[in-house]
Structure formats: structure tokens, C-alpha cells
PDBQT receptor file of N, H, CA, C and O in Angstrom, charges set to zero:
ATOM      1  N   MET A   1       0.844  -1.187   0.000  1.00  0.00    +0.000 N 
ATOM      2  CA  MET A   1       0.000   0.000   0.000  1.00  0.00    +0.000 C 
ATOM      3  C   MET A   1       0.882   1.240   0.000  1.00  0.00    +0.000 C 
ATOM      4  O   MET A   1       1.939   1.262   0.630  1.00  0.00    +0.000 OA
ATOM      5  N   HIS A   2       0.445   2.254  -0.701  1.00  0.00    +0.000 N 
ATOM      6  H   HIS A   2      -0.413   2.235  -1.213  1.00  0.00    +0.000 HD
ATOM      7  CA  HIS A   2       1.184   3.506  -0.781  1.00  0.00    +0.000 C 
ATOM      8  C   HIS A   2       0.406   4.585  -0.031  1.00  0.00    +0.000 C 
ATOM      9  O   HIS A   2      -0.798   4.738  -0.236  1.00  0.00    +0.000 OA
ATOM     10  N   PHE A   3       1.078   5.323   0.824  1.00  0.00    +0.000 N 
ATOM     11  H   PHE A   3       2.057   5.199   0.991  1.00  0.00    +0.000 HD
ATOM     12  CA  PHE A   3       0.437   6.393   1.572  1.00  0.00    +0.000 C 
ATOM     13  C   PHE A   3       0.703   7.722   0.900  1.00  0.00    +0.000 C 
ATOM     14  O   PHE A   3       1.810   7.997   0.436  1.00  0.00    +0.000 OA
ATOM     15  N   GLU A   4      -0.328   8.535   0.860  1.00  0.00    +0.000 N 
ATOM     16  H   GLU A   4      -1.226   8.311   1.237  1.00  0.00    +0.000 HD
ATOM     17  CA  GLU A   4      -0.229   9.898   0.347  1.00  0.00    +0.000 C 
ATOM     18  C   GLU A   4       0.029  10.834   1.520  1.00  0.00    +0.000 C 
ATOM     19  O   GLU A   4      -0.135  10.449   2.678  1.00  0.00    +0.000 OA
ATOM     20  N   LYS A   5       0.423  12.038   1.223  1.00  0.00    +0.000 N 
ATOM     21  H   LYS A   5       0.556  12.351   0.282  1.00  0.00    +0.000 HD
ATOM     22  CA  LYS A   5       0.709  13.044   2.251  1.00  0.00    +0.000 C 
ATOM     23  C   LYS A   5      -0.465  13.198   3.220  1.00  0.00    +0.000 C 
ATOM     24  O   LYS A   5      -0.256  13.323   4.427  1.00  0.00    +0.000 OA
ATOM     25  N   ASP A   6      -1.697  13.191   2.704  1.00  0.00    +0.000 N 
ATOM     26  H   ASP A   6      -1.867  13.089   1.723  1.00  0.00    +0.000 HD
ATOM     27  CA  ASP A   6      -2.874  13.380   3.540  1.00  0.00    +0.000 C 
ATOM     28  C   ASP A   6      -3.150  12.200   4.469  1.00  0.00    +0.000 C 
ATOM     29  O   ASP A   6      -3.930  12.333   5.411  1.00  0.00    +0.000 OA
ATOM     30  N   ASP A   7      -2.526  11.050   4.222  1.00  0.00    +0.000 N 
ATOM     31  H   ASP A   7      -1.891  10.942   3.457  1.00  0.00    +0.000 HD
ATOM     32  CA  ASP A   7      -2.723   9.870   5.059  1.00  0.00    +0.000 C 
ATOM     33  C   ASP A   7      -1.911   9.930   6.344  1.00  0.00    +0.000 C 
ATOM     34  O   ASP A   7      -2.214   9.219   7.303  1.00  0.00    +0.000 OA
ATOM     35  N   ILE A   8      -0.891  10.766   6.371  1.00  0.00    +0.000 N 
ATOM     36  H   ILE A   8      -0.645  11.343   5.592  1.00  0.00    +0.000 HD
ATOM     37  CA  ILE A   8      -0.003  10.842   7.529  1.00  0.00    +0.000 C 
ATOM     38  C   ILE A   8      -0.568  11.847   8.527  1.00  0.00    +0.000 C 
ATOM     39  O   ILE A   8      -0.735  13.020   8.194  1.00  0.00    +0.000 OA
ATOM     40  N   PRO A   9      -0.863  11.401   9.742  1.00  0.00    +0.000 N 
ATOM     41  CA  PRO A   9      -1.420  12.311  10.739  1.00  0.00    +0.000 C 
ATOM     42  C   PRO A   9      -0.479  13.502  10.973  1.00  0.00    +0.000 C 
ATOM     43  O   PRO A   9       0.732  13.311  11.083  1.00  0.00    +0.000 OA
ATOM     44  N   PRO A  10      -1.018  14.731  11.052  1.00  0.00    +0.000 N 
ATOM     45  CA  PRO A  10      -0.174  15.918  11.224  1.00  0.00    +0.000 C 
ATOM     46  C   PRO A  10       0.731  15.830  12.459  1.00  0.00    +0.000 C 
ATOM     47  O   PRO A  10       1.887  16.248  12.411  1.00  0.00    +0.000 OA
ATOM     48  N   GLY A  11       0.215  15.297  13.544  1.00  0.00    +0.000 N 
ATOM     49  H   GLY A  11      -0.725  14.957  13.583  1.00  0.00    +0.000 HD
ATOM     50  CA  GLY A  11       1.027  15.180  14.753  1.00  0.00    +0.000 C 
ATOM     51  C   GLY A  11       2.220  14.263  14.551  1.00  0.00    +0.000 C 
ATOM     52  O   GLY A  11       3.290  14.484  15.118  1.00  0.00    +0.000 OA
ATOM     53  N   PHE A  12       2.027  13.237  13.742  1.00  0.00    +0.000 N 
ATOM     54  H   PHE A  12       1.158  13.057  13.282  1.00  0.00    +0.000 HD
ATOM     55  CA  PHE A  12       3.109  12.296  13.466  1.00  0.00    +0.000 C 
ATOM     56  C   PHE A  12       4.233  12.999  12.713  1.00  0.00    +0.000 C 
ATOM     57  O   PHE A  12       5.401  12.905  13.092  1.00  0.00    +0.000 OA
ATOM     58  N   GLY A  13       3.877  13.691  11.662  1.00  0.00    +0.000 N 
ATOM     59  H   GLY A  13       2.929  13.768  11.354  1.00  0.00    +0.000 HD
ATOM     60  CA  GLY A  13       4.885  14.402  10.869  1.00  0.00    +0.000 C 
ATOM     61  C   GLY A  13       5.618  15.454  11.683  1.00  0.00    +0.000 C 
ATOM     62  O   GLY A  13       6.834  15.608  11.569  1.00  0.00    +0.000 OA
ATOM     63  N   MET A  14       4.869  16.174  12.504  1.00  0.00    +0.000 N 
ATOM     64  H   MET A  14       3.881  16.049  12.597  1.00  0.00    +0.000 HD
ATOM     65  CA  MET A  14       5.451  17.221  13.338  1.00  0.00    +0.000 C 
ATOM     66  C   MET A  14       6.440  16.627  14.344  1.00  0.00    +0.000 C 
ATOM     67  O   MET A  14       7.565  17.108  14.474  1.00  0.00    +0.000 OA
ATOM     68  N   LEU A  15       6.016  15.590  15.045  1.00  0.00    +0.000 N 
ATOM     69  H   LEU A  15       5.102  15.199  14.939  1.00  0.00    +0.000 HD
ATOM     70  CA  LEU A  15       6.877  14.983  16.062  1.00  0.00    +0.000 C 
ATOM     71  C   LEU A  15       8.064  14.258  15.443  1.00  0.00    +0.000 C 
ATOM     72  O   LEU A  15       9.168  14.287  15.987  1.00  0.00    +0.000 OA
ATOM     73  N   LEU A  16       7.842  13.621  14.328  1.00  0.00    +0.000 N 
ATOM     74  H   LEU A  16       6.946  13.597  13.885  1.00  0.00    +0.000 HD
ATOM     75  CA  LEU A  16       8.929  12.933  13.644  1.00  0.00    +0.000 C 
ATOM     76  C   LEU A  16       9.988  13.946  13.201  1.00  0.00    +0.000 C 
ATOM     77  O   LEU A  16      11.187  13.689  13.310  1.00  0.00    +0.000 OA
ATOM     78  N   GLY A  17       9.538  15.085  12.705  1.00  0.00    +0.000 N 
ATOM     79  H   GLY A  17       8.564  15.293  12.616  1.00  0.00    +0.000 HD
ATOM     80  CA  GLY A  17      10.456  16.126  12.256  1.00  0.00    +0.000 C 
ATOM     81  C   GLY A  17      11.297  16.717  13.369  1.00  0.00    +0.000 C 
ATOM     82  O   GLY A  17      12.359  17.282  13.109  1.00  0.00    +0.000 OA
ATOM     83  N   ARG A  18      10.843  16.596  14.590  1.00  0.00    +0.000 N 
ATOM     84  H   ARG A  18       9.980  16.137  14.801  1.00  0.00    +0.000 HD
ATOM     85  CA  ARG A  18      11.579  17.126  15.746  1.00  0.00    +0.000 C 
ATOM     86  C   ARG A  18      12.596  16.142  16.311  1.00  0.00    +0.000 C 
ATOM     87  O   ARG A  18      13.393  16.497  17.180  1.00  0.00    +0.000 OA
ATOM     88  N   ASN A  19      12.568  14.916  15.822  1.00  0.00    +0.000 N 
ATOM     89  H   ASN A  19      11.920  14.628  15.117  1.00  0.00    +0.000 HD
ATOM     90  CA  ASN A  19      13.429  13.874  16.376  1.00  0.00    +0.000 C 
ATOM     91  C   ASN A  19      14.292  13.299  15.256  1.00  0.00    +0.000 C 
ATOM     92  O   ASN A  19      13.848  12.443  14.490  1.00  0.00    +0.000 OA
ATOM     93  N   GLU A  20      15.515  13.776  15.173  1.00  0.00    +0.000 N 
ATOM     94  H   GLU A  20      15.876  14.471  15.795  1.00  0.00    +0.000 HD
ATOM     95  CA  GLU A  20      16.407  13.381  14.076  1.00  0.00    +0.000 C 
ATOM     96  C   GLU A  20      16.643  11.874  14.035  1.00  0.00    +0.000 C 
ATOM     97  O   GLU A  20      16.643  11.276  12.959  1.00  0.00    +0.000 OA
ATOM     98  N   ASN A  21      16.844  11.262  15.192  1.00  0.00    +0.000 N 
ATOM     99  H   ASN A  21      16.844  11.748  16.066  1.00  0.00    +0.000 HD
ATOM    100  CA  ASN A  21      17.081   9.813  15.230  1.00  0.00    +0.000 C 
ATOM    101  C   ASN A  21      15.859   9.037  14.745  1.00  0.00    +0.000 C 
ATOM    102  O   ASN A  21      15.994   8.065  14.002  1.00  0.00    +0.000 OA
ATOM    103  N   ALA A  22      14.676   9.462  15.159  1.00  0.00    +0.000 N 
ATOM    104  H   ALA A  22      14.566  10.252  15.763  1.00  0.00    +0.000 HD
ATOM    105  CA  ALA A  22      13.454   8.791  14.705  1.00  0.00    +0.000 C 
ATOM    106  C   ALA A  22      13.264   8.972  13.204  1.00  0.00    +0.000 C 
ATOM    107  O   ALA A  22      12.823   8.055  12.510  1.00  0.00    +0.000 OA
ATOM    108  N   MET A  23      13.597  10.153  12.711  1.00  0.00    +0.000 N 
ATOM    109  H   MET A  23      13.954  10.898  13.275  1.00  0.00    +0.000 HD
ATOM    110  CA  MET A  23      13.472  10.421  11.275  1.00  0.00    +0.000 C 
ATOM    111  C   MET A  23      14.405   9.506  10.485  1.00  0.00    +0.000 C 
ATOM    112  O   MET A  23      14.012   8.951   9.458  1.00  0.00    +0.000 OA
ATOM    113  N   LYS A  24      15.631   9.349  10.959  1.00  0.00    +0.000 N 
ATOM    114  H   LYS A  24      15.951   9.800  11.792  1.00  0.00    +0.000 HD
ATOM    115  CA  LYS A  24      16.582   8.458  10.278  1.00  0.00    +0.000 C 
ATOM    116  C   LYS A  24      16.089   7.019  10.318  1.00  0.00    +0.000 C 
ATOM    117  O   LYS A  24      16.169   6.300   9.322  1.00  0.00    +0.000 OA
ATOM    118  N   CYS A  25      15.584   6.607  11.461  1.00  0.00    +0.000 N 
ATOM    119  H   CYS A  25      15.519   7.191  12.270  1.00  0.00    +0.000 HD
ATOM    120  CA  CYS A  25      15.078   5.241  11.605  1.00  0.00    +0.000 C 
ATOM    121  C   CYS A  25      13.900   5.016  10.660  1.00  0.00    +0.000 C 
ATOM    122  O   CYS A  25      13.844   3.999   9.970  1.00  0.00    +0.000 OA
ATOM    123  N   PHE A  26      12.962   5.958  10.625  1.00  0.00    +0.000 N 
ATOM    124  H   PHE A  26      13.007   6.785  11.186  1.00  0.00    +0.000 HD
ATOM    125  CA  PHE A  26      11.790   5.835   9.767  1.00  0.00    +0.000 C 
ATOM    126  C   PHE A  26      12.192   5.780   8.298  1.00  0.00    +0.000 C 
ATOM    127  O   PHE A  26      11.666   4.968   7.536  1.00  0.00    +0.000 OA
ATOM    128  N   SER A  27      13.110   6.631   7.909  1.00  0.00    +0.000 N 
ATOM    129  H   SER A  27      13.536   7.290   8.528  1.00  0.00    +0.000 HD
ATOM    130  CA  SER A  27      13.511   6.656   6.501  1.00  0.00    +0.000 C 
ATOM    131  C   SER A  27      14.233   5.376   6.092  1.00  0.00    +0.000 C 
ATOM    132  O   SER A  27      14.260   5.042   4.908  1.00  0.00    +0.000 OA
ATOM    133  N   GLY A  28      14.819   4.653   7.050  1.00  0.00    +0.000 N 
ATOM    134  H   GLY A  28      14.797   4.925   8.012  1.00  0.00    +0.000 HD
ATOM    135  CA  GLY A  28      15.506   3.407   6.753  1.00  0.00    +0.000 C 
ATOM    136  C   GLY A  28      14.615   2.180   6.770  1.00  0.00    +0.000 C 
ATOM    137  O   GLY A  28      15.069   1.073   6.480  1.00  0.00    +0.000 OA
ATOM    138  N   MET A  29      13.351   2.373   7.107  1.00  0.00    +0.000 N 
ATOM    139  H   MET A  29      12.983   3.272   7.342  1.00  0.00    +0.000 HD
ATOM    140  CA  MET A  29      12.420   1.249   7.178  1.00  0.00    +0.000 C 
ATOM    141  C   MET A  29      11.956   0.833   5.788  1.00  0.00    +0.000 C 
ATOM    142  O   MET A  29      12.009   1.614   4.837  1.00  0.00    +0.000 OA
ATOM    143  N   THR A  30      11.506  -0.399   5.693  1.00  0.00    +0.000 N 
ATOM    144  H   THR A  30      11.463  -1.033   6.465  1.00  0.00    +0.000 HD
ATOM    145  CA  THR A  30      10.866  -0.855   4.459  1.00  0.00    +0.000 C 
ATOM    146  C   THR A  30       9.501  -0.172   4.360  1.00  0.00    +0.000 C 
ATOM    147  O   THR A  30       8.995   0.366   5.345  1.00  0.00    +0.000 OA
ATOM    148  N   ASP A  31       8.916  -0.198   3.171  1.00  0.00    +0.000 N 
ATOM    149  H   ASP A  31       9.328  -0.634   2.371  1.00  0.00    +0.000 HD
ATOM    150  CA  ASP A  31       7.590   0.397   3.000  1.00  0.00    +0.000 C 
ATOM    151  C   ASP A  31       6.565  -0.262   3.912  1.00  0.00    +0.000 C 
ATOM    152  O   ASP A  31       5.696   0.412   4.466  1.00  0.00    +0.000 OA
ATOM    153  N   THR A  32       6.666  -1.554   4.065  1.00  0.00    +0.000 N 
ATOM    154  H   THR A  32       7.372  -2.101   3.615  1.00  0.00    +0.000 HD
ATOM    155  CA  THR A  32       5.728  -2.273   4.934  1.00  0.00    +0.000 C 
ATOM    156  C   THR A  32       5.866  -1.821   6.379  1.00  0.00    +0.000 C 
ATOM    157  O   THR A  32       4.862  -1.620   7.063  1.00  0.00    +0.000 OA
ATOM    158  N   GLU A  33       7.090  -1.662   6.847  1.00  0.00    +0.000 N 
ATOM    159  H   GLU A  33       7.905  -1.825   6.292  1.00  0.00    +0.000 HD
ATOM    160  CA  GLU A  33       7.321  -1.189   8.214  1.00  0.00    +0.000 C 
ATOM    161  C   GLU A  33       6.790   0.235   8.399  1.00  0.00    +0.000 C 
ATOM    162  O   GLU A  33       6.173   0.549   9.417  1.00  0.00    +0.000 OA
ATOM    163  N   LYS A  34       7.033   1.085   7.409  1.00  0.00    +0.000 N 
ATOM    164  H   LYS A  34       7.534   0.831   6.582  1.00  0.00    +0.000 HD
ATOM    165  CA  LYS A  34       6.524   2.462   7.479  1.00  0.00    +0.000 C 
ATOM    166  C   LYS A  34       4.999   2.468   7.540  1.00  0.00    +0.000 C 
ATOM    167  O   LYS A  34       4.412   3.218   8.321  1.00  0.00    +0.000 OA
ATOM    168  N   GLU A  35       4.362   1.645   6.729  1.00  0.00    +0.000 N 
ATOM    169  H   GLU A  35       4.839   1.036   6.094  1.00  0.00    +0.000 HD
ATOM    170  CA  GLU A  35       2.906   1.565   6.719  1.00  0.00    +0.000 C 
ATOM    171  C   GLU A  35       2.371   1.146   8.074  1.00  0.00    +0.000 C 
ATOM    172  O   GLU A  35       1.350   1.667   8.523  1.00  0.00    +0.000 OA
ATOM    173  N   ASP A  36       3.044   0.215   8.731  1.00  0.00    +0.000 N 
ATOM    174  H   ASP A  36       3.873  -0.208   8.366  1.00  0.00    +0.000 HD
ATOM    175  CA  ASP A  36       2.626  -0.238  10.051  1.00  0.00    +0.000 C 
ATOM    176  C   ASP A  36       2.693   0.905  11.061  1.00  0.00    +0.000 C 
ATOM    177  O   ASP A  36       1.766   1.094  11.848  1.00  0.00    +0.000 OA
ATOM    178  N   VAL A  37       3.777   1.660  11.042  1.00  0.00    +0.000 N 
ATOM    179  H   VAL A  37       4.531   1.507  10.403  1.00  0.00    +0.000 HD
ATOM    180  CA  VAL A  37       3.933   2.786  11.971  1.00  0.00    +0.000 C 
ATOM    181  C   VAL A  37       2.876   3.855  11.673  1.00  0.00    +0.000 C 
ATOM    182  O   VAL A  37       2.285   4.409  12.599  1.00  0.00    +0.000 OA
ATOM    183  N   ILE A  38       2.637   4.143  10.416  1.00  0.00    +0.000 N 
ATOM    184  H   ILE A  38       3.118   3.693   9.664  1.00  0.00    +0.000 HD
ATOM    185  CA  ILE A  38       1.636   5.147  10.051  1.00  0.00    +0.000 C 
ATOM    186  C   ILE A  38       0.248   4.699  10.482  1.00  0.00    +0.000 C 
ATOM    187  O   ILE A  38      -0.539   5.512  10.967  1.00  0.00    +0.000 OA
ATOM    188  N   ARG A  39      -0.060   3.431  10.316  1.00  0.00    +0.000 N 
ATOM    189  H   ARG A  39       0.579   2.771   9.922  1.00  0.00    +0.000 HD
ATOM    190  CA  ARG A  39      -1.366   2.920  10.765  1.00  0.00    +0.000 C 
ATOM    191  C   ARG A  39      -1.515   3.077  12.280  1.00  0.00    +0.000 C 
ATOM    192  O   ARG A  39      -2.582   3.443  12.773  1.00  0.00    +0.000 OA
ATOM    193  N   GLN A  40      -0.449   2.799  13.001  1.00  0.00    +0.000 N 
ATOM    194  H   GLN A  40       0.417   2.502  12.601  1.00  0.00    +0.000 HD
ATOM    195  CA  GLN A  40      -0.495   2.996  14.458  1.00  0.00    +0.000 C 
ATOM    196  C   GLN A  40      -0.766   4.462  14.792  1.00  0.00    +0.000 C 
ATOM    197  O   GLN A  40      -1.572   4.765  15.671  1.00  0.00    +0.000 OA
ATOM    198  N   ALA A  41      -0.095   5.360  14.092  1.00  0.00    +0.000 N 
ATOM    199  H   ALA A  41       0.560   5.114  13.377  1.00  0.00    +0.000 HD
ATOM    200  CA  ALA A  41      -0.283   6.794  14.335  1.00  0.00    +0.000 C 
ATOM    201  C   ALA A  41      -1.702   7.229  13.969  1.00  0.00    +0.000 C 
ATOM    202  O   ALA A  41      -2.284   8.068  14.657  1.00  0.00    +0.000 OA
ATOM    203  N   GLN A  42      -2.264   6.673  12.899  1.00  0.00    +0.000 N 
ATOM    204  H   GLN A  42      -1.791   5.992  12.340  1.00  0.00    +0.000 HD
ATOM    205  CA  GLN A  42      -3.636   6.992  12.508  1.00  0.00    +0.000 C 
ATOM    206  C   GLN A  42      -4.629   6.553  13.582  1.00  0.00    +0.000 C 
ATOM    207  O   GLN A  42      -5.650   7.208  13.789  1.00  0.00    +0.000 OA
ATOM    208  N   ALA A  43      -4.337   5.462  14.254  1.00  0.00    +0.000 N 
ATOM    209  H   ALA A  43      -3.507   4.929  14.085  1.00  0.00    +0.000 HD
ATOM    210  CA  ALA A  43      -5.235   4.928  15.277  1.00  0.00    +0.000 C 
ATOM    211  C   ALA A  43      -5.050   5.615  16.634  1.00  0.00    +0.000 C 
ATOM    212  O   ALA A  43      -5.864   5.428  17.538  1.00  0.00    +0.000 OA
ATOM    213  N   ALA A  44      -4.002   6.393  16.774  1.00  0.00    +0.000 N 
ATOM    214  H   ALA A  44      -3.341   6.545  16.039  1.00  0.00    +0.000 HD
ATOM    215  CA  ALA A  44      -3.724   7.062  18.051  1.00  0.00    +0.000 C 
ATOM    216  C   ALA A  44      -4.833   8.057  18.373  1.00  0.00    +0.000 C 
ATOM    217  O   ALA A  44      -5.423   8.666  17.481  1.00  0.00    +0.000 OA
ATOM    218  N   ARG A  45      -5.096   8.205  19.647  1.00  0.00    +0.000 N 
ATOM    219  H   ARG A  45      -4.617   7.711  20.371  1.00  0.00    +0.000 HD
ATOM    220  CA  ARG A  45      -6.162   9.108  20.088  1.00  0.00    +0.000 C 
ATOM    221  C   ARG A  45      -5.663  10.514  20.400  1.00  0.00    +0.000 C 
ATOM    222  O   ARG A  45      -6.459  11.445  20.515  1.00  0.00    +0.000 OA
ATOM    223  N   SER A  46      -4.360  10.669  20.535  1.00  0.00    +0.000 N 
ATOM    224  H   SER A  46      -3.713   9.912  20.441  1.00  0.00    +0.000 HD
ATOM    225  CA  SER A  46      -3.825  11.982  20.887  1.00  0.00    +0.000 C 
ATOM    226  C   SER A  46      -2.396  12.123  20.383  1.00  0.00    +0.000 C 
ATOM    227  O   SER A  46      -1.766  11.151  19.967  1.00  0.00    +0.000 OA
ATOM    228  N   THR A  47      -1.904  13.350  20.431  1.00  0.00    +0.000 N 
ATOM    229  H   THR A  47      -2.416  14.139  20.769  1.00  0.00    +0.000 HD
ATOM    230  CA  THR A  47      -0.518  13.603  20.061  1.00  0.00    +0.000 C 
ATOM    231  C   THR A  47       0.420  12.898  21.023  1.00  0.00    +0.000 C 
ATOM    232  O   THR A  47       1.494  12.447  20.624  1.00  0.00    +0.000 OA
ATOM    233  N   ASP A  48       0.030  12.798  22.284  1.00  0.00    +0.000 N 
ATOM    234  H   ASP A  48      -0.842  13.164  22.608  1.00  0.00    +0.000 HD
ATOM    235  CA  ASP A  48       0.851  12.074  23.260  1.00  0.00    +0.000 C 
ATOM    236  C   ASP A  48       0.978  10.598  22.874  1.00  0.00    +0.000 C 
ATOM    237  O   ASP A  48       2.041   9.998  23.037  1.00  0.00    +0.000 OA
ATOM    238  N   ASP A  49      -0.106  10.020  22.366  1.00  0.00    +0.000 N 
ATOM    239  H   ASP A  49      -0.970  10.507  22.233  1.00  0.00    +0.000 HD
ATOM    240  CA  ASP A  49      -0.054   8.632  21.906  1.00  0.00    +0.000 C 
ATOM    241  C   ASP A  49       0.901   8.487  20.720  1.00  0.00    +0.000 C 
ATOM    242  O   ASP A  49       1.658   7.520  20.634  1.00  0.00    +0.000 OA
ATOM    243  N   ILE A  50       0.854   9.454  19.813  1.00  0.00    +0.000 N 
ATOM    244  H   ILE A  50       0.239  10.240  19.882  1.00  0.00    +0.000 HD
ATOM    245  CA  ILE A  50       1.752   9.425  18.662  1.00  0.00    +0.000 C 
ATOM    246  C   ILE A  50       3.200   9.560  19.123  1.00  0.00    +0.000 C 
ATOM    247  O   ILE A  50       4.081   8.876  18.602  1.00  0.00    +0.000 OA
ATOM    248  N   ALA A  51       3.452  10.430  20.088  1.00  0.00    +0.000 N 
ATOM    249  H   ALA A  51       2.737  10.986  20.510  1.00  0.00    +0.000 HD
ATOM    250  CA  ALA A  51       4.804  10.592  20.630  1.00  0.00    +0.000 C 
ATOM    251  C   ALA A  51       5.288   9.280  21.220  1.00  0.00    +0.000 C 
ATOM    252  O   ALA A  51       6.457   8.924  21.066  1.00  0.00    +0.000 OA
ATOM    253  N   GLN A  52       4.411   8.565  21.886  1.00  0.00    +0.000 N 
ATOM    254  H   GLN A  52       3.462   8.854  22.010  1.00  0.00    +0.000 HD
ATOM    255  CA  GLN A  52       4.772   7.260  22.464  1.00  0.00    +0.000 C 
ATOM    256  C   GLN A  52       5.108   6.251  21.367  1.00  0.00    +0.000 C 
ATOM    257  O   GLN A  52       6.052   5.474  21.506  1.00  0.00    +0.000 OA
ATOM    258  N   ILE A  53       4.353   6.260  20.296  1.00  0.00    +0.000 N 
ATOM    259  H   ILE A  53       3.586   6.891  20.183  1.00  0.00    +0.000 HD
ATOM    260  CA  ILE A  53       4.626   5.372  19.164  1.00  0.00    +0.000 C 
ATOM    261  C   ILE A  53       6.006   5.670  18.601  1.00  0.00    +0.000 C 
ATOM    262  O   ILE A  53       6.788   4.756  18.340  1.00  0.00    +0.000 OA
ATOM    263  N   ILE A  54       6.301   6.941  18.416  1.00  0.00    +0.000 N 
ATOM    264  H   ILE A  54       5.666   7.684  18.628  1.00  0.00    +0.000 HD
ATOM    265  CA  ILE A  54       7.606   7.332  17.888  1.00  0.00    +0.000 C 
ATOM    266  C   ILE A  54       8.715   6.926  18.844  1.00  0.00    +0.000 C 
ATOM    267  O   ILE A  54       9.739   6.398  18.412  1.00  0.00    +0.000 OA
ATOM    268  N   GLU A  55       8.529   7.161  20.117  1.00  0.00    +0.000 N 
ATOM    269  H   GLU A  55       7.697   7.590  20.468  1.00  0.00    +0.000 HD
ATOM    270  CA  GLU A  55       9.553   6.833  21.124  1.00  0.00    +0.000 C 
ATOM    271  C   GLU A  55       9.816   5.332  21.181  1.00  0.00    +0.000 C 
ATOM    272  O   GLU A  55      10.968   4.905  21.261  1.00  0.00    +0.000 OA
ATOM    273  N   CYS A  56       8.759   4.534  21.142  1.00  0.00    +0.000 N 
ATOM    274  H   CYS A  56       7.823   4.881  21.078  1.00  0.00    +0.000 HD
ATOM    275  CA  CYS A  56       8.911   3.090  21.308  1.00  0.00    +0.000 C 
ATOM    276  C   CYS A  56       9.296   2.373  20.011  1.00  0.00    +0.000 C 
ATOM    277  O   CYS A  56       9.973   1.345  20.050  1.00  0.00    +0.000 OA
ATOM    278  N   THR A  57       8.877   2.900  18.882  1.00  0.00    +0.000 N 
ATOM    279  H   THR A  57       8.327   3.735  18.849  1.00  0.00    +0.000 HD
ATOM    280  CA  THR A  57       9.061   2.199  17.620  1.00  0.00    +0.000 C 
ATOM    281  C   THR A  57      10.293   2.676  16.866  1.00  0.00    +0.000 C 
ATOM    282  O   THR A  57      10.962   1.878  16.209  1.00  0.00    +0.000 OA
ATOM    283  N   LEU A  58      10.596   3.949  16.949  1.00  0.00    +0.000 N 
ATOM    284  H   LEU A  58      10.052   4.597  17.482  1.00  0.00    +0.000 HD
ATOM    285  CA  LEU A  58      11.635   4.541  16.113  1.00  0.00    +0.000 C 
ATOM    286  C   LEU A  58      12.847   4.927  16.969  1.00  0.00    +0.000 C 
ATOM    287  O   LEU A  58      13.099   6.107  17.214  1.00  0.00    +0.000 OA
ATOM    288  N   ARG A  59      13.564   3.943  17.402  1.00  0.00    +0.000 N 
ATOM    289  H   ARG A  59      13.359   2.985  17.203  1.00  0.00    +0.000 HD
ATOM    290  CA  ARG A  59      14.759   4.189  18.224  1.00  0.00    +0.000 C 
ATOM    291  C   ARG A  59      16.000   4.015  17.386  1.00  0.00    +0.000 C 
ATOM    292  O   ARG A  59      17.112   4.177  17.888  1.00  0.00    +0.000 OA
TER     293      ARG A  59
């Protein structure tokens, strides 16, 4: 599956952009891995939940 810009939750992009290590980790993932992380972020109920996803998944 291919994600468009509008599919990525704004909080995810914002928080990812603030964390250089997470950004590097995300960019090194396979498309399938990226899709999984994006789906988790889409299901998150708050920006704090998205931050937790980034902290736990993108180390």
C-alpha cells in the first residue's frame, strides 16, 4: 500500500520532524514497516499517543 501526504497524521509528521534519530530510523524502514507505523499513528487518540509510538518504535 502507498500512503499519500494526507494519510499521515499531522502530529506524526510534526513529532517525527523534531526527532532526528526517529526520522533516520523511519527513513531506513521498508515500506511495509513504514505503513505499520503510520497505521499505528492513525489509530492514536492523541498527540501524546503518537509521541509514544515514535519513542517506542523509532529508536
